[in-house]
N, C-alpha and C positions, 0 to 999 in steps of 0.2 A: 349603897347601893355599889355592888363588884365592878368596877374595872377592868373594862378585855383590854388584851396585852396586848401589845404595840407589835405589829410586823416590820419589822427593819426592811425596808424597798430592796428588795437584788439588784445585782449589779446588771447593766444588759452585757449580753454574749459579745463578746468578740469580734468585732465586726470581718468579716471573710474575706479574704488577697481577691481583689481584684480579678477576674476569672483568666485575662494577661499572665498572670503570673503561675496562676496552678499551672498554666500549658506550659509557661518554662519551667514549672519544677519538674513535670513528666517528661517536656525534652530531654532534660539533665539525666535524670533517672536512665531513659533508655539511650540515650549516649554513652552511660557508664556501661548498662549490662550489654550493646554490642559489642565496646570497647575489648570488655573482659573475654567476654565467648571467639573474639576473634584471636587476642591473646593463647588461649586454652588452644582453638585449632591451630594455631601456628607452633605454639609448646607440643601438639600431640604429633606433627609433622616433623617438628628437629628433633623428636627423641631418638629417635633414628640412628640418626649419624653423630649426634651428642653421644650417647649410649657406647656407639661405634667408636668414637673417638676418646670415648672414658678407657674401653680397655684398651686399646693400642697403649695408649698413656701410662696407666698402669700394670697390665699384665692379668688384670679380672677375670675371674674365668677363663684362664688357659689363653688368654690374647697374647700370639705372639710378637714379637716389636724388628722396625724394620730397621736395619742398618745400612747407611752407602759405604761404596770402598772404601775411601777416606774414612771414614770413620772406623771399620772394620781394621784399617792397617795402622792403626794404633792401639788395637788390642793386644796382648802379650798373651803366650799360649802361657799357662799354669803346670805343677808337677801331678797336679790335683786331678784322680778318672775319672771320664766319666760317659755311658751307655747312654747312646739311642736308638729305643725302637721305634720303630718307623707301623704306622696305619693306615688302610686304604679300603677306601667303602665308596660306592655308588649309591646314589638315592633310589628306591625303587619305581620302577617306567624306564628307566636309565638304562639302554640296550649297550652298555659300555664294560670291557673288561678293563678293569685298574689295579695296579698292585707294585710293592718295591719291585725295588731289581736284590735288597737285600733287608735282613727282617731287623738285624739290630746292627750298630758303628760304635765301637768304641772309639775313643779321642780324649784329649785333656781338656780342659773348660779355659777356654778362652783361645784354642785351635780350631782356625778353620775350615771345613771339611765341606764336599759335596755328596749328594746321594742322588742316587736317580730311581725314579719313577718312571712305568708305562703305563699306556693307555692306547686301547684298542677300539674301534667304533663298528661294532659288531649288524649295527643298522644297513638296511640297503638307503637311507638318505642322509647327507650331510646333518651334522648335529654337533652345537657348539656347549659346551661344558663351562662350567665355575665352581672350582673346589674352594670351597669354607673349611676353615681349620681352626686345631689350639694344640693345648698340648695341657697332659699331665706329669705330675700333678701340676693344680693348679697354680702355686706360687711358685712356680718357675718360669711364667711367664712373661714376668716383666724381664728375666733376664738369657730368655732366648730366641735370638736377633738373626734376621735370613736376611741374607743380601742380595741373593736373586735365587725366583721362585716363579715355577709357572701358574700358581696362586695370586701373584702378581694380575695378568690378565686371563681373558677368556679363553681357551681352547674350541678353534675350529675341526672336527676332525672329520672329512670324505669317510664315505661304505667301503667299509674297511681298513681305512687306513689306520697302524700301529705307530706311537711315538713314543722317544725317551724322553722326557721331564726332569731337566736338574733342579735340583733346590743345592741352593750353598747358603750354611749357619754358622754358625757359634755360640757357647754360649758364655756369657757375659763372667768374667771374672769374680763379680759386686757379687755373683751368685753365695760366695764365699762369706762374703760378712754378714748376709742376711741368717739368724737362727732358726729361722723356720725352712730355711730351702738351702743352706748348706750341705747337708748329710743326703742331699737326695742320690743317692747312685745309678739312676734310670732315670729317663724324661721318653713322654711317647710321644712322637709329631704324629698325631692323623690327620688324616684329606679326608673327606668325602664329596663325590662329588656329584653338581647336580644339573640339568641341563637349563639351560641359562634361558632367559624369557626373551622373547622374540621382538 
């Protein structure tokens, strides 16, 4: 008579964690997810100022540098020539006339120069504008230093008011050590005025 095969006994399933342990684990996961969401939100708000700081530090995307008068006083002019071309624009909808007083300016690398722009408010209401700027070629942004500029502050013009606005600048002699920028004969400094948010 054939014997029936013996089925080994099955191990009992592991006990379920007590309900309070599952709730604690869920709460921990929820807190981690909320923390990650807040971190991403914070990074989103910080992205613009961090990008601006990065551009100012590196000259990325043609962002110019800012120098104090004391820093500029330590810079010596070289014999290397450079031409700076000035470009002026207004954003669509801004009723201003904005232009450089001179289209180009010749100088020497390291030499402090001053250039003037004029802006006129053609509207019948006061308007505050702010200028955004860059230089081209982009690789020269790290070497183009502004000591004083109307672009450092917003400009408020009354109806019909016309103003003359200076920019004092120099091109850092360190450009001559950069193989990607030292052969640049001309730098274009470009401004665009936008209406400032109230």
